[in-house]
PDB file of N, CA, C and O in Angstrom, chain B, residues numbered from 101:
ATOM      1  N   UNK B 101     142.321 110.968 102.197  1.00  0.00           N
ATOM      2  CA  UNK B 101     143.609 111.572 102.423  1.00  0.00           C
ATOM      3  C   UNK B 101     144.644 110.461 102.581  1.00  0.00           C
ATOM      4  O   UNK B 101     144.416 109.479 103.288  1.00  0.00           O
ATOM      5  N   UNK B 102     145.759 110.628 101.925  1.00  0.00           N
ATOM      6  CA  UNK B 102     146.819 109.629 102.017  1.00  0.00           C
ATOM      7  C   UNK B 102     147.534 109.757 103.350  1.00  0.00           C
ATOM      8  O   UNK B 102     147.699 110.854 103.882  1.00  0.00           O
ATOM      9  N   UNK B 103     147.952 108.621 103.876  1.00  0.00           N
ATOM     10  CA  UNK B 103     148.669 108.637 105.140  1.00  0.00           C
ATOM     11  C   UNK B 103     149.917 107.772 105.009  1.00  0.00           C
ATOM     12  O   UNK B 103     149.919 106.790 104.267  1.00  0.00           O
ATOM     13  N   UNK B 104     150.963 108.128 105.716  1.00  0.00           N
ATOM     14  CA  UNK B 104     152.165 107.303 105.680  1.00  0.00           C
ATOM     15  C   UNK B 104     151.863 105.906 106.209  1.00  0.00           C
ATOM     16  O   UNK B 104     151.144 105.745 107.195  1.00  0.00           O
ATOM     17  N   UNK B 105     152.420 104.902 105.541  1.00  0.00           N
ATOM     18  CA  UNK B 105     152.108 103.526 105.915  1.00  0.00           C
ATOM     19  C   UNK B 105     153.284 102.623 105.572  1.00  0.00           C
ATOM     20  O   UNK B 105     153.882 102.769 104.506  1.00  0.00           O
ATOM     21  N   UNK B 106     153.621 101.702 106.449  1.00  0.00           N
ATOM     22  CA  UNK B 106     154.683 100.727 106.231  1.00  0.00           C
ATOM     23  C   UNK B 106     156.011 101.374 105.835  1.00  0.00           C
ATOM     24  O   UNK B 106     156.726 100.870 104.969  1.00  0.00           O
ATOM     25  N   UNK B 107     156.322 102.472 106.469  1.00  0.00           N
ATOM     26  CA  UNK B 107     157.596 103.137 106.206  1.00  0.00           C
ATOM     27  C   UNK B 107     157.630 103.964 104.936  1.00  0.00           C
ATOM     28  O   UNK B 107     158.691 104.461 104.561  1.00  0.00           O
ATOM     29  N   UNK B 108     156.515 104.123 104.272  1.00  0.00           N
ATOM     30  CA  UNK B 108     156.441 104.922 103.041  1.00  0.00           C
ATOM     31  C   UNK B 108     155.802 106.269 103.379  1.00  0.00           C
ATOM     32  O   UNK B 108     154.587 106.334 103.561  1.00  0.00           O
ATOM     33  N   UNK B 109     156.578 107.331 103.466  1.00  0.00           N
ATOM     34  CA  UNK B 109     156.023 108.625 103.869  1.00  0.00           C
ATOM     35  C   UNK B 109     155.149 109.285 102.801  1.00  0.00           C
ATOM     36  O   UNK B 109     154.417 110.226 103.109  1.00  0.00           O
ATOM     37  N   UNK B 110     155.210 108.811 101.549  1.00  0.00           N
ATOM     38  CA  UNK B 110     154.457 109.471 100.481  1.00  0.00           C
ATOM     39  C   UNK B 110     152.975 109.122 100.490  1.00  0.00           C
ATOM     40  O   UNK B 110     152.170 109.849  99.908  1.00  0.00           O
ATOM     41  N   UNK B 111     152.601 108.027 101.136  1.00  0.00           N
ATOM     42  CA  UNK B 111     151.202 107.629 101.159  1.00  0.00           C
ATOM     43  C   UNK B 111     150.794 106.767  99.982  1.00  0.00           C
ATOM     44  O   UNK B 111     149.621 106.415  99.855  1.00  0.00           O
ATOM     45  N   UNK B 112     151.741 106.416  99.112  1.00  0.00           N
ATOM     46  CA  UNK B 112     151.398 105.598  97.947  1.00  0.00           C
ATOM     47  C   UNK B 112     150.995 104.180  98.344  1.00  0.00           C
ATOM     48  O   UNK B 112     150.179 103.553  97.668  1.00  0.00           O
ATOM     49  N   UNK B 113     151.558 103.680  99.425  1.00  0.00           N
ATOM     50  CA  UNK B 113     151.191 102.337  99.885  1.00  0.00           C
ATOM     51  C   UNK B 113     149.723 102.305 100.291  1.00  0.00           C
ATOM     52  O   UNK B 113     149.009 101.352  99.980  1.00  0.00           O
ATOM     53  N   UNK B 114     149.277 103.343 100.984  1.00  0.00           N
ATOM     54  CA  UNK B 114     147.876 103.424 101.395  1.00  0.00           C
ATOM     55  C   UNK B 114     146.965 103.462 100.180  1.00  0.00           C
ATOM     56  O   UNK B 114     145.932 102.792 100.152  1.00  0.00           O
ATOM     57  N   UNK B 115     147.340 104.236  99.184  1.00  0.00           N
ATOM     58  CA  UNK B 115     146.546 104.337  97.961  1.00  0.00           C
ATOM     59  C   UNK B 115     146.508 102.999  97.227  1.00  0.00           C
ATOM     60  O   UNK B 115     145.467 102.605  96.700  1.00  0.00           O
ATOM     61  N   UNK B 116     147.633 102.309  97.194  1.00  0.00           N
ATOM     62  CA  UNK B 116     147.675 101.011  96.520  1.00  0.00           C
ATOM     63  C   UNK B 116     146.770 100.002  97.223  1.00  0.00           C
ATOM     64  O   UNK B 116     146.072  99.238  96.555  1.00  0.00           O
ATOM     65  N   UNK B 117     146.767  99.985  98.554  1.00  0.00           N
ATOM     66  CA  UNK B 117     145.872  99.093  99.282  1.00  0.00           C
ATOM     67  C   UNK B 117     144.417  99.449  99.019  1.00  0.00           C
ATOM     68  O   UNK B 117     143.572  98.561  98.907  1.00  0.00           O
ATOM     69  N   UNK B 118     144.120 100.730  98.919  1.00  0.00           N
ATOM     70  CA  UNK B 118     142.749 101.144  98.577  1.00  0.00           C
ATOM     71  C   UNK B 118     142.354 100.589  97.214  1.00  0.00           C
ATOM     72  O   UNK B 118     141.236 100.104  97.044  1.00  0.00           O
ATOM     73  N   UNK B 119     143.257 100.655  96.245  1.00  0.00           N
ATOM     74  CA  UNK B 119     142.959 100.152  94.907  1.00  0.00           C
ATOM     75  C   UNK B 119     142.795  98.631  94.899  1.00  0.00           C
ATOM     76  O   UNK B 119     141.954  98.109  94.169  1.00  0.00           O
ATOM     77  N   UNK B 120     143.576  97.924  95.690  1.00  0.00           N
ATOM     78  CA  UNK B 120     143.461  96.468  95.776  1.00  0.00           C
ATOM     79  C   UNK B 120     142.108  96.082  96.369  1.00  0.00           C
ATOM     80  O   UNK B 120     141.439  95.183  95.861  1.00  0.00           O
ATOM     81  N   UNK B 121     141.708  96.760  97.439  1.00  0.00           N
ATOM     82  CA  UNK B 121     140.418  96.478  98.068  1.00  0.00           C
ATOM     83  C   UNK B 121     139.272  96.797  97.110  1.00  0.00           C
ATOM     84  O   UNK B 121     138.303  96.041  97.033  1.00  0.00           O
ATOM     85  N   UNK B 122     139.373  97.906  96.380  1.00  0.00           N
ATOM     86  CA  UNK B 122     138.337  98.256  95.394  1.00  0.00           C
ATOM     87  C   UNK B 122     138.249  97.199  94.291  1.00  0.00           C
ATOM     88  O   UNK B 122     137.152  96.836  93.866  1.00  0.00           O
ATOM     89  N   UNK B 123     139.391  96.708  93.831  1.00  0.00           N
ATOM     90  CA  UNK B 123     139.399  95.680  92.782  1.00  0.00           C
ATOM     91  C   UNK B 123     138.765  94.384  93.287  1.00  0.00           C
ATOM     92  O   UNK B 123     138.016  93.738  92.555  1.00  0.00           O
ATOM     93  N   UNK B 124     139.054  94.003  94.520  1.00  0.00           N
ATOM     94  CA  UNK B 124     138.448  92.795  95.086  1.00  0.00           C
ATOM     95  C   UNK B 124     136.933  92.949  95.219  1.00  0.00           C
ATOM     96  O   UNK B 124     136.187  92.001  94.972  1.00  0.00           O
ATOM     97  N   UNK B 125     136.484  94.128  95.603  1.00  0.00           N
ATOM     98  CA  UNK B 125     135.046  94.377  95.694  1.00  0.00           C
ATOM     99  C   UNK B 125     134.380  94.313  94.336  1.00  0.00           C
ATOM    100  O   UNK B 125     133.296  93.745  94.199  1.00  0.00           O
ATOM    101  N   UNK B 126     135.018  94.890  93.331  1.00  0.00           N
ATOM    102  CA  UNK B 126     134.465  94.847  91.972  1.00  0.00           C
ATOM    103  C   UNK B 126     134.421  93.416  91.448  1.00  0.00           C
ATOM    104  O   UNK B 126     133.454  93.024  90.796  1.00  0.00           O
ATOM    105  N   UNK B 127     135.454  92.641  91.728  1.00  0.00           N
ATOM    106  CA  UNK B 127     135.481  91.242  91.295  1.00  0.00           C
ATOM    107  C   UNK B 127     134.365  90.442  91.969  1.00  0.00           C
ATOM    108  O   UNK B 127     133.697  89.629  91.330  1.00  0.00           O
ATOM    109  N   UNK B 128     134.175  90.679  93.248  1.00  0.00           N
ATOM    110  CA  UNK B 128     133.129  89.978  93.990  1.00  0.00           C
ATOM    111  C   UNK B 128     131.754  90.305  93.432  1.00  0.00           C
ATOM    112  O   UNK B 128     130.952  89.403  93.190  1.00  0.00           O
ATOM    113  N   UNK B 129     131.473  91.587  93.226  1.00  0.00           N
ATOM    114  CA  UNK B 129     130.163  91.979  92.720  1.00  0.00           C
ATOM    115  C   UNK B 129     129.931  91.515  91.287  1.00  0.00           C
ATOM    116  O   UNK B 129     128.813  91.138  90.935  1.00  0.00           O
ATOM    117  N   UNK B 130     130.958  91.537  90.466  1.00  0.00           N
ATOM    118  CA  UNK B 130     130.771  91.060  89.092  1.00  0.00           C
ATOM    119  C   UNK B 130     130.552  89.551  89.073  1.00  0.00           C
ATOM    120  O   UNK B 130     129.783  89.060  88.247  1.00  0.00           O
ATOM    121  N   UNK B 131     131.208  88.801  89.960  1.00  0.00           N
ATOM    122  CA  UNK B 131     130.975  87.358  90.043  1.00  0.00           C
ATOM    123  C   UNK B 131     129.550  87.076  90.507  1.00  0.00           C
ATOM    124  O   UNK B 131     128.892  86.184  89.972  1.00  0.00           O
ATOM    125  N   UNK B 132     129.068  87.825  91.493  1.00  0.00           N
ATOM    126  CA  UNK B 132     127.687  87.650  91.946  1.00  0.00           C
ATOM    127  C   UNK B 132     126.691  88.007  90.846  1.00  0.00           C
ATOM    128  O   UNK B 132     125.674  87.330  90.692  1.00  0.00           O
ATOM    129  N   UNK B 133     126.968  89.052  90.086  1.00  0.00           N
ATOM    130  CA  UNK B 133     126.100  89.438  88.979  1.00  0.00           C
ATOM    131  C   UNK B 133     126.073  88.385  87.884  1.00  0.00           C
ATOM    132  O   UNK B 133     125.015  88.095  87.327  1.00  0.00           O
ATOM    133  N   UNK B 134     127.225  87.812  87.571  1.00  0.00           N
ATOM    134  CA  UNK B 134     127.279  86.742  86.575  1.00  0.00           C
ATOM    135  C   UNK B 134     126.523  85.507  87.040  1.00  0.00           C
ATOM    136  O   UNK B 134     125.830  84.870  86.247  1.00  0.00           O
ATOM    137  N   UNK B 135     126.651  85.164  88.316  1.00  0.00           N
ATOM    138  CA  UNK B 135     125.930  84.028  88.889  1.00  0.00           C
ATOM    139  C   UNK B 135     124.424  84.278  88.830  1.00  0.00           C
ATOM    140  O   UNK B 135     123.655  83.372  88.509  1.00  0.00           O
ATOM    141  N   UNK B 136     124.004  85.503  89.139  1.00  0.00           N
ATOM    142  CA  UNK B 136     122.576  85.840  89.087  1.00  0.00           C
ATOM    143  C   UNK B 136     122.037  85.704  87.663  1.00  0.00           C
ATOM    144  O   UNK B 136     120.957  85.151  87.460  1.00  0.00           O
ATOM    145  N   UNK B 137     122.777  86.200  86.688  1.00  0.00           N
ATOM    146  CA  UNK B 137     122.313  86.135  85.302  1.00  0.00           C
ATOM    147  C   UNK B 137     122.276  84.692  84.792  1.00  0.00           C
ATOM    148  O   UNK B 137     121.436  84.350  83.961  1.00  0.00           O
ATOM    149  N   UNK B 138     123.164  83.866  85.277  1.00  0.00           N
ATOM    150  CA  UNK B 138     123.191  82.472  84.851  1.00  0.00           C
ATOM    151  C   UNK B 138     122.003  81.690  85.405  1.00  0.00           C
ATOM    152  O   UNK B 138     121.523  80.759  84.758  1.00  0.00           O
ATOM    153  N   UNK B 139     121.522  82.057  86.598  1.00  0.00           N
ATOM    154  CA  UNK B 139     120.398  81.358  87.222  1.00  0.00           C
ATOM    155  C   UNK B 139     119.103  81.559  86.458  1.00  0.00           C
ATOM    156  O   UNK B 139     118.288  80.639  86.384  1.00  0.00           O
ATOM    157  N   UNK B 140     118.896  82.727  85.894  1.00  0.00           N
ATOM    158  CA  UNK B 140     117.684  83.082  85.145  1.00  0.00           C
ATOM    159  C   UNK B 140     116.418  82.977  85.985  1.00  0.00           C
ATOM    160  O   UNK B 140     115.357  82.622  85.472  1.00  0.00           O
ATOM    161  N   UNK B 141     116.524  83.276  87.244  1.00  0.00           N
ATOM    162  CA  UNK B 141     115.356  83.301  88.117  1.00  0.00           C
ATOM    163  C   UNK B 141     115.006  84.740  88.438  1.00  0.00           C
ATOM    164  O   UNK B 141     115.783  85.663  88.192  1.00  0.00           O
ATOM    165  N   UNK B 142     113.821  84.905  88.991  1.00  0.00           N
ATOM    166  CA  UNK B 142     113.419  86.247  89.377  1.00  0.00           C
ATOM    167  C   UNK B 142     114.227  86.713  90.569  1.00  0.00           C
ATOM    168  O   UNK B 142     114.543  85.939  91.472  1.00  0.00           O
ATOM    169  N   UNK B 143     114.545  87.952  90.555  1.00  0.00           N
ATOM    170  CA  UNK B 143     115.292  88.560  91.657  1.00  0.00           C
ATOM    171  C   UNK B 143     114.365  88.805  92.839  1.00  0.00           C
ATOM    172  O   UNK B 143     113.175  89.061  92.655  1.00  0.00           O
ATOM    173  N   UNK B 144     114.901  88.729  94.041  1.00  0.00           N
ATOM    174  CA  UNK B 144     114.091  89.050  95.211  1.00  0.00           C
ATOM    175  C   UNK B 144     113.690  90.526  95.190  1.00  0.00           C
ATOM    176  O   UNK B 144     112.649  90.890  95.737  1.00  0.00           O
ATOM    177  N   UNK B 145     114.495  91.365  94.571  1.00  0.00           N
ATOM    178  CA  UNK B 145     114.153  92.788  94.469  1.00  0.00           C
ATOM    179  C   UNK B 145     112.972  92.971  93.520  1.00  0.00           C
ATOM    180  O   UNK B 145     112.065  93.757  93.794  1.00  0.00           O
ATOM    181  N   UNK B 146     112.985  92.241  92.399  1.00  0.00           N
ATOM    182  CA  UNK B 146     111.879  92.309  91.445  1.00  0.00           C
ATOM    183  C   UNK B 146     110.582  91.844  92.098  1.00  0.00           C
ATOM    184  O   UNK B 146     109.533  92.463  91.920  1.00  0.00           O
ATOM    185  N   UNK B 147     110.657  90.759  92.847  1.00  0.00           N
ATOM    186  CA  UNK B 147     109.466  90.256  93.544  1.00  0.00           C
ATOM    187  C   UNK B 147     108.979  91.265  94.576  1.00  0.00           C
ATOM    188  O   UNK B 147     107.774  91.462  94.735  1.00  0.00           O
ATOM    189  N   UNK B 148     109.901  91.897  95.270  1.00  0.00           N
ATOM    190  CA  UNK B 148     109.537  92.897  96.287  1.00  0.00           C
ATOM    191  C   UNK B 148     108.846  94.096  95.635  1.00  0.00           C
ATOM    192  O   UNK B 148     107.859  94.608  96.163  1.00  0.00           O
ATOM    193  N   UNK B 149     109.358  94.536  94.502  1.00  0.00           N
ATOM    194  CA  UNK B 149     108.757  95.682  93.804  1.00  0.00           C
ATOM    195  C   UNK B 149     107.360  95.321  93.299  1.00  0.00           C
ATOM    196  O   UNK B 149     106.442  96.134  93.395  1.00  0.00           O
ATOM    197  N   UNK B 150     107.191  94.112  92.764  1.00  0.00           N
ATOM    198  CA  UNK B 150     105.864  93.685  92.297  1.00  0.00           C
ATOM    199  C   UNK B 150     104.859  93.655  93.445  1.00  0.00           C
ATOM    200  O   UNK B 150     103.720  94.093  93.279  1.00  0.00           O
ATOM    201  N   UNK B 151     105.267  93.142  94.608  1.00  0.00           N
ATOM    202  CA  UNK B 151     104.376  93.127  95.772  1.00  0.00           C
ATOM    203  C   UNK B 151     104.051  94.542  96.223  1.00  0.00           C
ATOM    204  O   UNK B 151     102.920  94.824  96.617  1.00  0.00           O
ATOM    205  N   UNK B 152     105.031  95.429  96.168  1.00  0.00           N
ATOM    206  CA  UNK B 152     104.814  96.819  96.562  1.00  0.00           C
ATOM    207  C   UNK B 152     103.769  97.475  95.666  1.00  0.00           C
ATOM    208  O   UNK B 152     102.926  98.232  96.146  1.00  0.00           O
ATOM    209  N   UNK B 153     103.820  97.188  94.375  1.00  0.00           N
ATOM    210  CA  UNK B 153     102.876  97.772  93.430  1.00  0.00           C
ATOM    211  C   UNK B 153     101.486  97.151  93.594  1.00  0.00           C
ATOM    212  O   UNK B 153     100.483  97.857  93.489  1.00  0.00           O
ATOM    213  N   UNK B 154     101.415  95.848  93.850  1.00  0.00           N
ATOM    214  CA  UNK B 154     100.124  95.172  93.953  1.00  0.00           C
ATOM    215  C   UNK B 154      99.374  95.492  95.238  1.00  0.00           C
ATOM    216  O   UNK B 154      98.143  95.517  95.228  1.00  0.00           O
ATOM    217  N   UNK B 155     100.052  95.732  96.318  1.00  0.00           N
ATOM    218  CA  UNK B 155      99.366  95.966  97.601  1.00  0.00           C
ATOM    219  C   UNK B 155      98.589  97.275  97.637  1.00  0.00           C
ATOM    220  O   UNK B 155      97.380  97.240  97.865  1.00  0.00           O
ATOM    221  N   UNK B 156      99.215  98.422  97.424  1.00  0.00           N
ATOM    222  CA  UNK B 156      98.431  99.670  97.433  1.00  0.00           C
ATOM    223  C   UNK B 156      98.141 100.146  95.998  1.00  0.00           C
ATOM    224  O   UNK B 156      98.864 101.005  95.494  1.00  0.00           O
ATOM    225  N   UNK B 157      97.113  99.618  95.330  1.00  0.00           N
ATOM    226  CA  UNK B 157      96.870  99.975  93.932  1.00  0.00           C
ATOM    227  C   UNK B 157      96.545 101.439  93.720  1.00  0.00           C
ATOM    228  O   UNK B 157      96.732 101.954  92.618  1.00  0.00           O
ATOM    229  N   UNK B 158      96.059 102.128  94.754  1.00  0.00           N
ATOM    230  CA  UNK B 158      95.726 103.547  94.558  1.00  0.00           C
ATOM    231  C   UNK B 158      96.978 104.392  94.304  1.00  0.00           C
ATOM    232  O   UNK B 158      96.873 105.485  93.747  1.00  0.00           O
ATOM    233  N   UNK B 159      98.156 103.909  94.700  1.00  0.00           N
ATOM    234  CA  UNK B 159      99.389 104.658  94.462  1.00  0.00           C
ATOM    235  C   UNK B 159      99.929 104.464  93.048  1.00  0.00           C
ATOM    236  O   UNK B 159     100.632 105.327  92.524  1.00  0.00           O
ATOM    237  N   UNK B 160      99.594 103.310  92.422  1.00  0.00           N
ATOM    238  CA  UNK B 160     100.146 102.987  91.109  1.00  0.00           C
ATOM    239  C   UNK B 160      99.022 102.689  90.132  1.00  0.00           C
ATOM    240  O   UNK B 160      98.799 101.529  89.783  1.00  0.00           O
ATOM    241  N   UNK B 161      98.329 103.690  89.696  1.00  0.00           N
ATOM    242  CA  UNK B 161      97.261 103.495  88.721  1.00  0.00           C
ATOM    243  C   UNK B 161      97.819 103.621  87.332  1.00  0.00           C
ATOM    244  O   UNK B 161      98.719 104.423  87.083  1.00  0.00           O
ATOM    245  N   UNK B 162      97.290 102.837  86.430  1.00  0.00           N
ATOM    246  CA  UNK B 162      97.753 102.855  85.030  1.00  0.00           C
ATOM    247  C   UNK B 162      97.007 103.890  84.245  1.00  0.00           C
ATOM    248  O   UNK B 162      97.255 104.055  83.050  1.00  0.00           O
TER     249      UNK B 162
END
């Protein structure tokens, strides 16, 4: 919900700040993703999933 902010009763300032914060978050995550792809190493998530599958083999039969 939009709220009046900085003397702007329409709430557009609040919406604009929301968009700026969203853009900064997207930029941060895309930079981290690019850095991860450049490293070409295994992800900690991939390693965690492999360990999960290897430990209880009765749950993941081929």
